[in-house]
C-alpha positions as CSV (number, residue, x, y, z in Angstrom):
1,M,1.4,35.9,46.1
2,Y,-1.5,34.8,43.9
3,K,-5.1,34.3,45.0
4,Q,-8.0,32.7,43.1
5,E,-11.1,34.6,42.3
6,E,-14.3,32.8,41.3
7,G,-14.3,32.3,37.5
8,K,-11.2,34.4,37.0
9,G,-8.3,32.0,37.7
10,F,-5.4,33.4,39.6
11,S,-4.7,37.1,40.0
12,A,-2.1,39.2,41.8
13,A,-2.8,39.8,45.5
14,T,-1.2,42.5,47.5
15,E,-2.1,41.3,50.9
16,K,0.0,38.7,52.7
17,P,-1.6,35.3,53.3
18,N,-2.7,34.4,56.8
19,T,-0.4,31.4,57.3
20,N,-1.8,30.7,60.8
21,S,-5.3,30.0,59.4
22,N,-4.2,26.8,57.7
23,P,-2.1,24.3,59.6
24,N,-0.7,22.9,56.4
25,S,0.5,26.2,55.0
26,F,4.1,27.4,55.3
27,K,5.0,29.1,58.5
28,K,5.4,32.9,58.2
29,N,8.9,32.9,59.7
30,N,10.0,30.3,57.2
31,K,11.9,31.6,54.2
32,L,9.9,29.3,51.9
33,S,6.7,30.8,50.6
34,I,3.8,29.7,48.4
35,V,3.0,31.7,45.3
36,K,0.0,29.7,44.3
37,E,-2.1,27.3,46.4
38,G,-4.2,24.4,45.3
39,K,-6.5,22.0,47.0
40,E,-3.7,19.4,47.0
41,C,-0.9,21.9,47.3
42,Q,0.9,19.8,49.9
43,E,1.0,16.8,47.5
44,N,2.4,18.4,44.4
45,L,4.6,21.5,44.8
46,I,6.5,23.1,41.9
47,F,9.6,25.0,43.2
48,F,11.4,28.0,41.9
49,S,14.4,30.0,43.1
50,S,12.5,33.4,43.0
51,E,8.9,34.7,43.1
52,E,9.6,36.4,39.7
53,E,10.4,33.1,38.1
54,A,7.4,31.5,39.7
55,K,5.0,34.2,38.3
56,K,6.6,34.0,34.9
57,F,6.0,30.2,34.9
58,L,2.3,30.6,35.8
59,K,1.9,33.1,33.0
60,I,3.5,30.8,30.4
61,K,2.2,27.5,31.8
62,Q,-1.5,28.4,32.1
63,I,-2.3,24.7,32.5
64,F,-0.6,24.7,35.9
65,A,-2.1,28.1,36.9
66,D,-5.6,26.6,36.3
67,S,-5.0,23.3,38.0
68,E,-5.8,22.9,41.7
69,K,-3.7,19.8,41.7
70,F,-0.5,21.8,41.9
71,G,0.9,24.4,44.2
72,V,3.8,26.7,43.3
73,G,6.4,27.8,45.8
74,V,9.7,29.6,46.2
75,L,12.7,27.7,47.5
76,G,15.9,29.7,48.0
77,E,19.3,28.2,48.3
78,E,19.4,29.1,52.0
79,D,16.1,27.3,52.5
80,L,17.3,23.9,51.6
81,G,17.7,23.0,55.3
82,E,14.0,23.4,56.0
83,K,13.4,19.7,55.6
84,E,10.3,19.5,57.8
85,I,8.4,21.6,55.3
86,L,9.5,19.5,52.4
87,R,8.6,16.2,54.1
88,R,4.9,17.1,54.1
89,T,4.9,17.1,50.3
90,K,4.0,14.0,48.5
91,A,6.0,14.8,45.3
92,I,8.3,17.6,44.4
93,W,8.2,19.2,40.9
94,I,11.0,21.3,39.5
95,W,11.0,23.5,36.4
96,P,14.7,23.8,35.6
97,S,16.2,27.0,34.3
98,W,18.8,26.8,31.5
99,P,21.7,26.5,31.8
100,L,21.6,24.7,35.1
101,S,22.5,27.1,38.0
102,S,24.6,26.1,41.0
103,Y,21.4,26.8,43.0
104,L,19.4,24.2,41.1
105,K,22.2,21.6,41.4
106,K,22.3,22.1,45.2
107,C,18.5,22.2,45.3
108,L,18.1,18.9,43.4
109,L,20.9,17.2,45.4
110,S,19.3,18.3,48.7
111,L,15.9,17.1,47.6
112,F,17.4,13.8,46.4
113,N,19.0,13.1,49.7
114,L,15.7,14.0,51.5
115,E,14.3,10.5,52.2
116,K,14.7,9.6,48.5
117,K,11.4,11.5,47.7
118,K,10.0,11.3,44.2
119,I,11.1,14.4,42.2
120,Y,9.4,15.3,38.9
121,I,11.3,17.4,36.5
122,I,9.1,19.2,34.0
123,D,10.2,21.1,31.0
124,T,9.4,21.5,27.3
125,A,13.0,20.8,26.3
126,Q,14.2,17.2,26.8
127,Q,17.9,18.2,26.9
128,H,17.2,20.5,29.9
129,C,15.7,17.5,31.8
130,N,18.5,15.2,30.8
131,S,21.0,17.8,32.1
132,C,19.3,17.8,35.5
133,V,19.8,14.0,35.7
134,D,23.4,14.3,34.5
135,A,24.2,16.9,37.1
136,L,22.7,14.8,39.8
137,E,24.6,11.7,38.7
138,K,27.8,13.7,39.1
139,Y,26.9,15.5,42.3
140,A,25.1,12.7,44.1
141,Y,27.9,10.2,43.3
142,T,25.3,7.6,42.4
143,S,24.4,5.6,39.3
144,I,21.9,6.7,36.7
145,T,20.0,3.5,37.4
146,D,19.5,4.5,41.1
147,L,18.6,8.1,40.2
148,M,15.9,7.1,37.7
149,S,14.1,5.2,40.5
150,Y,13.5,8.6,42.2
151,F,13.3,11.0,39.3
152,C,10.7,11.2,36.5
153,I,11.2,13.5,33.5
154,Y,8.2,15.0,31.8
155,Q,7.8,17.3,28.8
156,I,4.6,19.3,29.3
157,Y,2.8,21.2,26.6
158,T,-1.0,21.0,27.0
159,K,-3.7,20.2,29.4
160,K,-3.7,16.7,28.0
161,D,-0.1,16.2,29.1
162,V,-1.0,17.3,32.6
163,K,-4.0,15.0,32.6
164,N,-1.8,12.1,31.5
165,I,0.8,12.8,34.1
166,L,-1.8,12.9,36.9
167,R,-3.3,9.7,35.5
168,L,0.2,8.0,35.6
169,L,0.7,9.3,39.2
170,Q,-2.6,7.7,40.2
171,I,-1.6,4.4,38.6
172,E,1.8,4.5,40.3
173,D,0.1,5.2,43.7
174,E,-2.1,2.1,43.2
175,F,0.9,0.1,42.1
176,L,2.9,1.1,45.2
177,K,-0.1,0.2,47.5
178,L,-0.2,-3.3,45.8
179,I,3.5,-3.7,46.3
180,K,3.1,-2.8,50.0
181,E,0.3,-5.2,50.4
182,Y,2.3,-7.9,48.5
183,R,5.2,-7.5,50.9
184,E,3.0,-7.5,54.0
185,I,1.4,-10.8,52.9
186,Q,4.8,-12.3,52.1
187,N,6.2,-11.3,55.4
188,Y,3.3,-12.8,57.3
189,L,3.3,-15.9,55.3
190,Y,7.0,-16.7,56.0
191,S,6.9,-15.6,59.6
192,S,6.6,-17.9,62.6
193,L,3.1,-16.6,63.3
194,C,1.6,-18.3,60.3
195,K,1.5,-22.0,61.0
196,D,-2.0,-22.9,59.8
197,K,-1.7,-24.7,56.5
198,K,-5.1,-23.7,55.3
199,L,-4.3,-20.0,56.0
200,Q,-0.9,-20.5,54.3
201,Q,-2.7,-21.7,51.2
202,Q,-5.1,-18.8,51.3
203,L,-2.2,-16.4,51.6
204,K,-0.3,-18.0,48.7
205,E,-3.4,-17.6,46.5
206,Q,-3.7,-14.0,47.7
207,I,-0.1,-13.5,46.7
208,E,-0.6,-14.9,43.3
209,E,-3.7,-12.7,42.8
210,T,-1.8,-9.6,44.0
211,E,1.1,-10.4,41.8
212,K,-1.2,-10.5,38.7
213,K,-2.6,-7.1,39.8
214,I,0.9,-5.7,40.2
215,I,1.9,-6.9,36.8
216,N,-1.3,-5.5,35.2
217,K,-0.6,-2.1,36.8
218,L,3.1,-2.2,35.7
219,V,2.0,-2.9,32.1
220,L,-0.3,0.2,32.3
221,I,2.5,2.3,33.7
222,L,4.9,1.1,30.9
223,Q,2.2,1.8,28.3
224,Q,1.9,5.4,29.6
225,K,5.6,5.8,28.7
226,Y,6.2,3.5,25.7
227,I,4.5,2.6,22.3
228,V,5.0,-0.9,21.0
229,I,5.1,-1.2,17.2
230,K,4.7,-4.7,15.7
231,N,5.1,-5.2,12.0
232,E,8.1,-7.1,10.5
233,N,10.0,-6.3,13.6
234,I,9.0,-5.4,17.2
235,L,10.1,-1.8,18.1
236,V,9.5,0.2,21.3
237,V,9.3,4.0,21.1
238,N,9.4,6.5,23.9
239,K,6.1,8.4,23.9
240,D,7.7,11.7,25.0
241,T,10.8,11.8,22.7
242,H,9.5,9.5,19.9
243,K,12.9,7.8,19.9
244,F,13.5,4.1,19.8
245,V,14.0,2.5,23.2
246,S,16.4,-0.4,23.7
247,K,15.5,-3.7,25.4
248,D,17.9,-2.8,28.2
249,T,16.0,0.4,29.0
250,I,12.7,-1.4,29.4
251,E,14.5,-4.1,31.6
252,I,15.9,-1.4,33.9
253,D,12.5,0.2,34.2
254,I,10.9,-3.0,35.1
255,A,13.6,-3.9,37.5
256,L,13.3,-0.6,39.3
257,F,9.5,-1.0,39.8
258,L,9.8,-4.7,40.9
259,K,12.9,-4.2,43.1
260,D,13.2,-6.7,46.0
261,T,9.8,-8.3,45.2
262,G,11.0,-11.5,43.6
263,I,8.3,-11.1,40.9
264,K,9.5,-12.5,37.5
265,F,8.6,-10.1,34.7
266,N,10.8,-8.9,31.9
267,Y,10.9,-7.2,28.4
268,K,9.6,-10.3,26.6
269,S,6.8,-10.7,29.2
270,F,5.8,-7.1,28.6
271,L,5.6,-7.6,24.9
272,L,3.5,-10.7,25.2
273,H,1.2,-9.5,28.0
274,H,-2.5,-9.3,27.0
275,L,-2.8,-5.7,28.2
276,T,0.1,-4.5,26.1
277,K,-1.5,-2.8,23.1
278,K,0.5,-3.1,19.8
279,Y,0.3,-0.8,16.8
280,K,1.2,-1.5,13.2
281,D,2.9,1.9,12.9
282,I,3.4,5.4,14.3
283,I,1.9,8.1,12.3
284,I,1.7,11.9,12.2
285,A,-1.6,13.3,11.3
286,S,-4.1,16.0,12.4
287,P,-5.0,15.3,16.0
288,S,-8.6,14.6,15.0
289,T,-7.4,11.6,12.9
290,K,-8.4,8.3,14.4
291,K,-6.9,5.0,13.3
292,I,-7.3,1.9,15.5
293,D,-4.2,0.0,14.4
294,K,-1.9,3.1,14.1
295,Y,-0.7,5.4,16.9
296,N,-1.0,9.2,16.0
297,I,1.7,11.0,18.0
298,F,1.0,14.4,16.7
299,E,-0.1,17.2,19.0
300,Y,0.3,20.9,19.3
301,A,2.5,22.4,21.9
302,T,-0.2,24.7,23.2
303,E,-4.0,25.0,23.2
304,P,-5.4,27.0,20.3
305,K,-7.5,29.9,21.5
306,R,-9.4,32.6,19.7
307,G,-7.8,36.0,20.2
308,E,-5.6,38.8,18.7
309,C,-2.1,38.1,17.2
310,N,-1.7,41.3,15.3
311,N,1.8,42.1,16.7
312,F,3.2,38.8,15.4
313,K,1.4,39.0,12.0
314,K,2.7,42.6,11.6
315,F,6.2,41.4,12.3
316,I,5.9,38.7,9.7
317,Q,4.5,41.2,7.1
318,E,6.9,44.1,7.7
319,V,10.1,42.3,8.7
320,I,10.1,38.7,7.5
321,C,8.3,39.4,4.2
322,N,9.6,43.0,3.8
323,N,6.1,44.3,3.1
324,E,5.7,42.1,0.0
325,K,2.0,41.2,0.1
326,K,2.2,38.2,-2.2
327,T,5.0,36.5,-0.2
328,Y,3.3,37.4,3.1
329,E,0.0,35.6,2.1
330,Y,2.0,32.6,0.7
331,L,4.1,32.3,3.9
332,L,1.0,32.3,6.1
333,D,-0.6,29.7,3.9
334,W,2.6,27.7,4.2
335,I,2.6,27.8,8.0
336,A,-1.2,27.1,8.1
337,F,-0.8,24.0,5.9
338,L,2.0,22.7,8.0
339,L,-0.1,22.9,11.1
340,Q,-3.4,21.7,9.6
341,F,-2.0,18.8,7.5
342,P,1.3,17.7,9.1
343,D,1.0,14.4,7.2
344,K,0.5,15.8,3.7
345,K,4.1,16.7,3.0
346,E,3.7,15.7,-0.7
347,Q,1.7,18.9,-1.3
348,Q,4.3,21.1,0.5
349,T,7.6,20.6,-1.3
350,V,8.8,24.2,-1.1
351,A,11.5,25.1,1.4
352,I,11.6,28.6,3.0
353,V,14.9,30.5,2.8
354,L,15.4,33.5,5.1
355,Q,18.3,35.8,4.2
356,G,19.3,38.7,6.4
357,K,21.8,40.3,8.6
358,K,22.3,39.3,12.3
359,G,19.8,40.6,14.8
360,V,17.0,41.3,12.3
361,G,14.5,38.7,13.8
362,K,15.1,35.5,11.8
363,S,15.7,33.4,14.9
364,F,12.9,34.9,16.8
365,F,10.5,34.1,14.0
366,L,11.6,30.5,14.0
367,E,11.5,30.3,17.8
368,C,7.8,31.3,17.7
369,I,6.8,28.9,14.9
370,S,8.8,26.0,16.6
371,S,7.0,26.7,19.9
372,L,3.7,25.6,18.2
373,I,5.0,22.0,17.5
374,E,8.0,21.7,19.8
375,K,8.3,17.9,19.8
376,F,8.3,17.8,16.0
377,V,11.1,20.3,15.2
378,F,14.7,19.4,14.4
379,K,17.2,22.3,14.5
380,T,20.8,22.1,13.5
381,S,23.7,24.2,12.3
382,F,25.5,21.1,10.9
383,A,24.0,20.0,7.6
384,D,25.8,16.6,7.7
385,A,23.5,15.7,10.6
386,L,20.8,15.2,7.9
387,F,22.9,12.7,6.0
388,E,24.5,10.6,8.7
389,R,24.1,6.8,8.8
390,F,22.5,6.9,12.2
391,N,19.8,9.5,11.6
392,A,17.0,8.5,14.0
393,Q,16.9,12.2,15.1
394,L,14.9,12.9,11.9
395,Q,12.2,10.4,12.7
396,N,8.8,11.9,13.0
397,K,10.0,15.5,12.5
398,I,7.8,17.8,10.5
399,L,9.9,20.9,10.6
400,V,13.7,21.0,10.0
401,I,15.5,24.3,10.6
402,L,19.0,24.7,9.1
403,E,20.8,27.6,10.7
404,E,23.8,28.7,8.8
405,A,24.3,25.0,8.0
406,F,24.0,24.8,4.2
407,S,26.3,26.0,1.4
408,A,25.2,26.3,-2.2
409,A,28.8,25.7,-3.2
410,S,28.4,22.0,-2.1
411,K,26.9,20.1,-5.0
412,R,26.8,16.9,-3.0
413,Q,24.8,18.4,-0.1
414,E,22.5,20.2,-2.5
415,A,21.5,17.0,-4.4
416,R,20.9,15.1,-1.2
417,L,19.0,18.0,0.4
418,K,16.7,18.4,-2.7
419,D,15.9,14.7,-2.3
420,L,14.9,15.2,1.3
421,I,12.7,18.2,0.4
422,T,10.7,16.3,-2.1
423,S,11.0,12.6,-1.4
424,P,7.8,11.0,0.2
425,T,9.9,8.5,2.3
426,I,13.1,8.4,4.2
427,D,15.4,5.6,5.5
428,V,16.0,5.8,9.2
429,E,18.5,3.9,11.3
430,A,19.1,4.0,15.0
431,K,22.1,2.4,16.6
432,H,21.7,-1.3,17.2
433,K,18.3,-1.2,15.4
434,P,17.3,-2.4,11.9
435,R,17.2,0.2,9.1
436,I,13.6,1.0,8.3
437,T,11.7,3.1,5.7
438,I,9.2,5.6,7.0
439,Q,7.1,8.4,5.7
440,N,9.0,11.7,5.2
441,Y,7.1,14.5,7.0
442,M,9.9,17.1,6.9
443,R,9.5,20.6,5.7
444,F,12.6,22.9,5.6
445,I,13.4,26.4,6.6
446,F,16.9,27.8,6.1
447,I,18.3,30.9,7.8
448,T,21.5,32.5,6.6
449,N,23.6,35.7,6.3
450,E,25.1,34.5,3.0
451,D,24.2,36.0,-0.4
452,W,24.3,32.7,-2.2
453,V,22.2,30.0,-0.4
454,V,20.7,27.7,-3.0
455,R,21.5,26.6,-6.5
456,A,18.5,27.7,-8.5
457,T,17.6,27.3,-12.2
458,R,15.0,29.2,-14.2
459,D,12.4,26.4,-13.5
460,E,13.2,26.2,-9.8
461,R,10.2,25.4,-7.7
462,R,11.8,24.1,-4.4
463,Y,12.5,27.4,-2.7
464,L,10.9,30.6,-1.5
465,V,13.7,33.0,-0.9
466,L,13.0,36.0,1.3
467,R,15.2,38.9,2.2
468,V,14.4,39.8,5.9
469,S,14.2,43.5,6.5
470,S,16.8,45.2,8.6
471,R,14.4,47.9,9.9
472,R,14.3,46.3,13.4
473,Q,17.9,45.2,13.5
474,K,19.1,45.0,17.1
475,D,15.9,46.8,18.3
476,T,15.8,45.1,21.7
477,N,12.8,47.0,23.0
478,Y,10.7,45.9,19.9
479,F,11.6,42.2,20.2
480,A,11.0,42.4,24.0
481,R,7.5,43.6,23.3
482,L,7.0,40.8,20.7
483,H,8.4,38.2,23.1
484,K,6.0,39.3,25.9
485,A,3.0,39.4,23.5
486,W,3.8,35.9,22.2
487,W,4.6,34.1,25.5
488,E,2.6,36.0,28.1
489,E,-0.3,37.8,26.4
490,G,-1.8,34.9,24.4
491,E,-0.6,35.7,20.9
492,R,0.9,32.2,20.7
493,Q,-2.4,30.5,21.3
494,A,-4.3,33.0,19.1
495,F,-1.9,32.6,16.1
496,L,-2.3,28.8,16.3
497,H,-6.0,29.2,16.3
498,E,-5.9,31.5,13.3
499,M,-3.6,29.2,11.4
500,L,-5.9,26.2,12.1
501,C,-8.9,28.1,10.8
502,R,-7.2,29.7,7.9
503,E,-8.5,29.0,4.3
504,I,-5.4,28.1,2.2
505,K,-5.6,29.8,-1.2
506,S,-2.1,29.7,-2.4
507,N,-0.8,27.0,-4.7
508,L,1.9,25.8,-2.3
509,R,3.8,23.9,-5.1
510,I,4.5,27.2,-6.9
511,P,6.2,29.8,-4.7
512,P,6.2,33.5,-5.6
513,V,9.3,34.6,-7.6
514,T,11.0,37.1,-5.4
515,E,13.9,39.4,-6.3
516,Q,16.1,37.3,-4.0
517,M,15.2,34.2,-6.0
518,R,16.4,36.0,-9.1
519,E,19.7,36.7,-7.3
520,Q,20.0,33.0,-6.5
521,I,19.5,32.2,-10.2
522,L,22.2,34.6,-11.2
523,H,24.6,33.3,-8.5
524,S,23.9,29.7,-9.7
525,L,24.6,30.3,-13.4
526,P,27.5,28.4,-14.9
527,A,30.5,30.6,-15.6
528,H,30.0,30.8,-19.3
529,Q,26.3,31.9,-18.9
530,A,27.2,34.5,-16.2
531,W,30.0,35.8,-18.4
532,F,27.8,36.3,-21.4
533,L,25.0,37.8,-19.3
534,N,27.5,40.4,-18.1
535,I,28.5,41.1,-21.8
536,V,24.9,41.9,-22.6
537,K,24.4,44.0,-19.5
538,E,27.5,46.1,-20.3
539,E,26.9,46.0,-24.1
540,K,30.6,45.3,-24.8
541,I,33.2,42.6,-24.6
542,S,36.7,43.2,-23.1
543,V,40.0,41.4,-22.8
544,T,43.1,42.5,-20.9
545,K,46.6,42.2,-22.4
546,G,49.2,43.3,-19.9
547,N,48.3,46.8,-18.9
548,E,46.1,47.3,-22.0
549,T,42.3,46.6,-22.2
550,I,40.8,45.9,-25.6
551,T,37.1,46.5,-25.9
552,Y,34.6,45.6,-28.7
553,S,31.0,46.8,-28.9
554,I,28.5,44.0,-28.8
555,N,27.3,45.1,-32.2
556,Q,30.8,44.7,-33.8
557,K,32.4,41.7,-35.3
558,I,34.3,40.1,-32.5
559,P,37.4,38.0,-33.1
560,S,36.9,34.4,-31.9
561,N,40.1,34.5,-29.9
562,V,38.9,37.6,-28.1
563,F,35.6,36.0,-27.5
564,Y,37.2,32.9,-25.9
565,T,39.9,34.9,-24.0
566,S,37.3,37.2,-22.5
567,Y,35.5,34.1,-21.2
568,L,38.7,32.6,-19.8
569,Q,39.6,35.8,-17.9
570,Y,36.1,36.0,-16.4
571,A,36.1,32.3,-15.3
572,K,39.5,32.8,-13.7
573,S,38.3,36.0,-11.9
574,I,35.4,34.0,-10.2
575,G,37.5,31.0,-9.4
576,S,35.7,28.6,-11.8
577,T,37.7,25.4,-12.5
578,N,35.2,23.9,-15.0
579,I,36.7,25.4,-18.1
580,I,34.8,24.9,-21.4
581,H,36.8,24.1,-24.6
582,I,37.0,26.7,-27.3
583,N,35.2,24.4,-29.8
584,V,32.2,24.0,-27.4
585,L,31.8,27.5,-26.0
586,R,29.9,29.1,-29.0
587,S,27.3,26.2,-29.2
588,L,26.6,26.5,-25.4
589,I,26.1,30.2,-25.7
590,E,23.7,29.7,-28.6
591,K,21.7,27.3,-26.5
592,F,21.7,29.8,-23.6
593,I,20.4,32.7,-25.7
594,K,18.2,30.6,-28.0
595,A,19.7,32.4,-31.0
596,K,22.4,31.7,-33.6
597,I,25.8,33.4,-33.5
598,E,27.0,34.0,-37.1
599,V,30.5,33.0,-37.9
600,V,32.4,35.3,-40.4
601,R,35.6,34.1,-42.0
602,E,38.0,36.7,-43.3
603,N,41.7,37.0,-44.2
604,Q,42.4,38.3,-40.7
605,G,40.8,35.2,-39.1
606,R,37.5,34.1,-37.8
607,F,34.9,36.5,-36.3
608,Y,31.6,36.2,-34.4
609,L,28.6,38.4,-35.1
610,L,26.2,38.3,-32.2
611,P,22.4,38.7,-32.6
612,P,20.9,42.2,-32.2
613,L,21.0,43.5,-28.6
614,V,17.2,43.8,-28.5
615,T,16.9,40.0,-29.3
616,L,19.5,39.1,-26.7
617,Q,17.7,41.2,-24.0
618,K,14.3,39.8,-24.9
619,N,15.6,36.2,-24.8
620,L,17.5,36.6,-21.6
621,A,14.6,38.4,-19.9
622,D,12.4,35.3,-20.8
623,L,15.0,33.1,-19.1
624,L,15.1,35.3,-16.0
625,Y,11.3,35.6,-15.4
626,E,9.9,39.0,-15.5
627,E,12.9,41.2,-15.7
628,A,16.5,40.9,-17.1
629,P,19.2,41.9,-14.6
630,F,20.0,45.2,-16.3
């Protein structure tokens, strides 16, 4: 049980509540109990299957803990028959667990059958909410259209979201009162009691006036849910999911609100109504950005708050960046820029690559970063999802996470992905909607267990490759402490605050060159370059003939046929199919080492005399940044 202390919010209380003192409270002998009370507790109750879940919710969702508009209660599966208690509530709110438990399905079905009461499903993951509705459609044996007249789905992140929902509830209440008034006037007008023609005329005028008020309220309700974009085409976008909405969806919504009223109002009427605000475009920008003709949809998933976030920062430094100071500062600047300037993608064209074994913390790191901007993150383990024709899922995303989804071996994927990383615009097409060009806000993070992730050249500037430390691999206690600090002890809000206040000093266009990036360059070398690099490393060239291996020192004259055969054997050993002709190989190697290979012709044949070893090492070291790989 929670009690509220003045100026201190809600705190744990050991004493049991005196349920007899308040006639509206739950009875003591009832299995249902209230974990947190509010002034309007009996109007908006959020139900959970256990007190532990309820308390966890109040810790994570401080916006509900602080609001007196909501009460929090425990509703066990055996309590679903206590209908009298539930009848007193004005609206029922449910925070679904994932995956959906049989308890939740029974709970939702029971509440649905209880006088068709309004049920509000709240969650920060749209797919969870949709699964609730899918389950109900299956269990309640009713259509989705009927269900949506009783269910509302909300994604809640900040106090602003709660405020918007309460505002929408208020408008809906006013709308329902007008509908009730409208029907009462209609019933009286067409009843046998109303015979006075003057009164009939007054009632008809009153009906017309009420009808206008109903339509105005309905437009306000629809505008709380949808954004209307008018440029070359007219498009409607869902405010919560930021996805395109079809004409049929709006028509169904309107039909549900105006059911059995006889009021004529449709999709076209909504678009043409004087209260329907139209924007030229949807934009993503810092929340402080104000543009009258454009709708800024960007918002943080939590409220920034000054505090300590040392646990998470230490995790980034020691585990994600493996105690490399330069990469640690760059990564924090990269995150800070993403959060401070979500619309300035052109200055942030470097993708982050996290390599590491399973269980080292890569996914936890991304879970935490994603939780700061949840609505604007797209995560996939299927790289082709980025390149499909119908790619509306990429619209208005500022962070794309590819989890074991990308292979450096695929040249086609690599070329298209590089374009997405750097291109300022992207073409987006939703089903049954025209293809449009929009601003590309996407930044990329790859996580992988593979050694070769990206094709990199010596002038590569698109990737920061990090080897995640294994020091905390499968350390469940360590990650449990981090999880608690992030979600329950305020580090999430504190880290967001610190990132928004951080002064960005790194040149984000030029990432630090890590040892892992050098490995990517070596993996990406063409077969002939990798082969010659291996020769310089070993200071010798070898060929195999049957069971015999013939070896020449790098300082010796090397027969041209041995030179070419050695290359062919190496190319075959690594599975290379792009074989270079004998007449071209020497010129390509000269270009690679930036030095001439002397050709010596003798009676025994043609020989190659390579440049001095010191020259080769120096030139290859220049190609491979600070150090040569030997």
